[in-house]
C-alpha positions in Angstrom: -66.9 109.5 -117.9 -65.5 108.1 -115.3 -64.8 104.6 -114.6 -66.8 102.3 -111.8 -64.4 101.8 -108.8 -62.5 98.5 -108.8 -64.6 95.8 -106.1 -62.5 95.2 -103.4 -60.0 91.9 -103.2 -60.5 89.6 -101.0 -58.1 89.7 -98.1 -55.0 87.1 -98.3 -55.6 85.3 -95.6 -59.4 84.1 -96.9 -57.7 83.9 -100.4 -55.2 81.3 -98.9 -58.1 79.7 -97.0 -60.4 79.5 -100.1 -57.0 77.6 -102.0 -56.4 75.2 -98.8 -60.2 74.6 -98.9 -60.1 73.9 -102.3 -56.8 71.4 -102.4 -58.0 69.3 -99.5 -61.4 69.1 -101.4 -59.8 67.8 -104.0 -57.4 65.3 -101.7 -60.4 63.6 -100.5 -62.0 63.4 -104.0 -59.1 61.8 -105.6 -58.5 59.8 -102.0 -62.3 58.1 -102.6 -62.4 57.5 -105.7 -58.9 55.4 -105.4 -60.3 53.8 -102.6 -63.8 52.7 -104.5 -61.2 51.6 -107.6 -59.7 48.3 -107.7 -56.1 49.6 -107.3 -54.9 47.4 -104.0 -51.5 47.9 -102.5 -50.4 44.6 -103.7 -50.5 46.5 -107.3 -48.7 49.6 -106.7 -45.8 47.1 -105.2 -45.7 44.9 -108.6 -45.8 48.4 -110.7 -43.0 49.3 -108.8 -40.7 45.8 -109.2 -42.0 46.1 -112.7 -39.8 49.3 -113.1 -37.2 48.5 -110.8 -36.6 45.4 -112.9 -36.9 47.5 -116.4 -34.6 49.9 -114.4 -31.8 46.8 -114.4 -32.5 45.9 -117.8 -31.7 49.6 -119.1 -28.5 49.3 -117.0 -27.6 46.1 -119.1 -28.1 48.4 -122.4 -25.9 51.2 -120.9 -29.0 53.2 -120.3 -28.1 54.9 -117.6 -29.9 58.2 -117.7 -33.3 55.9 -118.3 -32.7 53.6 -115.8 -32.4 56.4 -112.9 -35.4 57.9 -113.7 -37.4 54.2 -114.0 -35.8 53.7 -110.4 -36.6 56.8 -109.0 -40.0 56.1 -110.0 -40.4 52.3 -109.1 -39.4 53.4 -105.8 -41.6 56.1 -105.3 -44.1 53.4 -105.8 -42.7 51.3 -103.0 -43.0 54.2 -100.8 -46.4 54.7 -102.0 -48.1 51.2 -101.2 -47.7 51.2 -97.5 -49.9 54.9 -97.1 -52.5 53.7 -99.2 -52.8 50.3 -97.6 -53.2 52.2 -94.7 -55.7 55.1 -95.9 -57.5 52.4 -98.0 -57.9 50.3 -95.3 -57.1 46.8 -98.1 -53.7 45.8 -97.1 -53.4 42.6 -95.8 -50.5 40.7 -93.5 -49.4 39.0 -97.0 -49.3 42.4 -98.6 -46.7 43.5 -96.1 -44.8 40.5 -96.4 -45.0 41.1 -100.5 -43.8 44.5 -100.2 -40.8 43.8 -97.7 -39.7 41.1 -100.1 -39.8 42.7 -103.5 -38.5 45.9 -101.7 -35.2 43.6 -101.0 -35.3 42.0 -104.4 -35.3 45.4 -106.2 -32.6 46.8 -104.6 -30.4 43.2 -105.3 -31.2 43.3 -109.4 -30.6 47.0 -110.0 -27.2 46.3 -108.3 -26.6 43.1 -109.7 -26.9 44.8 -112.9 -24.4 47.6 -112.0 -22.1 45.1 -111.1 -22.3 42.9 -114.3 -21.9 46.6 -116.2 -18.4 47.2 -113.7 -17.6 43.4 -114.0 -17.6 43.9 -118.3 -15.3 47.1 -117.9 -12.8 45.2 -116.0 -13.1 47.2 -113.1 -13.5 44.3 -110.3 -13.2 46.8 -107.1 -16.4 48.7 -108.1 -17.8 44.8 -108.9 -16.9 43.9 -105.4 -18.1 47.3 -104.0 -21.8 46.5 -105.8 -21.3 42.9 -103.7 -20.6 44.7 -100.8 -23.7 47.3 -100.8 -26.1 44.2 -101.7 -25.1 42.7 -98.7 -24.7 45.8 -96.5 -28.7 46.7 -97.7 -29.6 43.1 -96.7 -28.2 43.3 -93.5 -29.8 46.9 -92.8 -33.3 45.3 -93.0 -32.2 42.0 -91.8 -30.8 43.8 -88.3 -34.2 45.9 -87.9 -36.6 42.7 -88.7 -34.6 40.5 -86.2 -34.7 43.0 -83.5 -38.0 44.0 -83.8 -39.0 40.5 -83.0 -37.0 40.6 -79.6 -39.0 43.4 -78.9 -36.5 45.9 -80.0 -37.5 49.1 -82.0 -34.6 49.7 -84.6 -34.4 52.0 -87.2 -31.4 53.9 -86.3 -28.5 54.4 -88.4 -27.1 56.4 -91.9 -28.4 54.2 -94.9 -32.1 53.9 -94.4 -34.3 53.1 -97.5 -34.5 56.6 -98.7 -31.2 57.2 -98.5 -30.6 54.3 -100.1 -32.7 55.1 -103.1 -31.1 59.0 -103.2 -27.4 57.4 -103.5 -28.2 54.8 -106.2 -30.6 57.3 -107.7 -28.0 60.3 -108.4 -25.3 57.6 -109.5 -28.0 55.8 -111.9 -28.4 60.1 -113.6 -25.6 61.2 -113.1 -23.6 57.8 -114.5 -22.4 59.8 -117.2 -22.7 63.2 -116.6 -26.5 63.6 -118.0 -25.2 66.2 -120.5 -24.2 68.2 -117.6 -20.4 67.8 -117.8 -17.9 65.4 -118.1 -18.1 63.5 -114.7 -19.4 59.7 -113.6 -20.7 59.5 -110.5 -22.0 55.9 -110.5 -18.9 54.6 -109.0 -18.3 56.9 -106.0 -22.3 56.4 -105.5 -21.4 52.7 -105.1 -19.0 53.4 -102.6 -20.6 55.8 -101.0 -23.5 53.0 -100.3 -21.3 50.1 -99.3 -19.9 52.0 -97.0 -22.7 53.2 -95.4 -24.8 50.4 -95.3 -21.7 48.5 -93.7 -22.1 51.3 -91.0 -25.6 51.3 -90.3 -24.9 47.2 -89.9 -22.6 48.2 -87.4 -24.8 51.0 -86.1 -27.9 48.7 -85.2 -25.8 45.8 -83.9 -24.6 47.8 -81.1 -28.1 50.1 -80.9 -29.6 46.5 -79.6 -26.8 45.1 -77.8 -26.7 48.3 -75.6 -31.2 48.4 -75.7 -30.7 44.5 -74.5 -28.3 45.0 -71.8 -30.2 47.9 -70.2 -33.6 46.0 -70.4 -31.7 42.8 -68.5 -30.1 45.5 -66.0 -33.7 46.8 -65.5 -35.1 43.0 -65.4 -32.1 42.0 -62.8 -32.4 45.1 -60.6 -36.5 44.6 -60.4 -35.6 40.8 -59.5 -33.3 42.2 -57.0 -35.8 44.4 -55.2 -38.1 40.9 -54.6 -37.7 40.4 -51.1 
C-alpha cells in the first residue's frame, strides 16, 4: 500500500503574506481596543512617572538591577504616550505639557537618588557629576524648547532623550555587574552622561546661533534687494 502524496506546501512568499496580514489584523484589533478603552495618554505618562519614582526609591535601597528595570519600563512608557496620543486622538495640549514636565522630573529624581548614593559613599566627585548630568539634561531640553519658540528646529546633539535613557539604564542595571562579573558601571555611566549632555548643550547653542545668523543674513540680503 503506497502512502498518499503530501499536499504541496504554499510558496514561502504566500506564507509570509498570510503572516504579515495576520500581524496587521492583530495590530489593528489591539489598536481599536485601546482607542475604545478608557486609557488616556495622561494615564500612560503618570504610570511612567510612578515607575521612575519607584526606580529612585530602589536606588536608595541599593537595589540597582531592579531600579534599572523599573527605569527602563518607565522610560518606555514615556515614549508610548506621545504615539498613543496621536494614534487615538485623545491627546490634549495639557497632556503634551504634562508629558514634557514629567519627563524632566523623572530624570531628575533618578539622578538625585544616584547622587545621594554616591554622597553616602563619600564619592563627592561622582555626586557632583550627577548634578552636572541633571543640569545638562535640563538644559538639553530647554535649549530645544527655547529654539523652537524662536522658530528654529533644534534636534541636533549627541545626548537626546533615548541616548540618555540608554546610558543611565546600563549604569543602573550593571551598577554591580548584574552577576556577570566584578565590575561597576554606575559611576562611568554618570560621567558619560555629564559629558554628553554638556557637549549637546554646546552643540545646540552653536546650531541656533548659526541658524539665526543665516536667517538674519538672508533677511538683510532681501532688504537690500528692495529698490
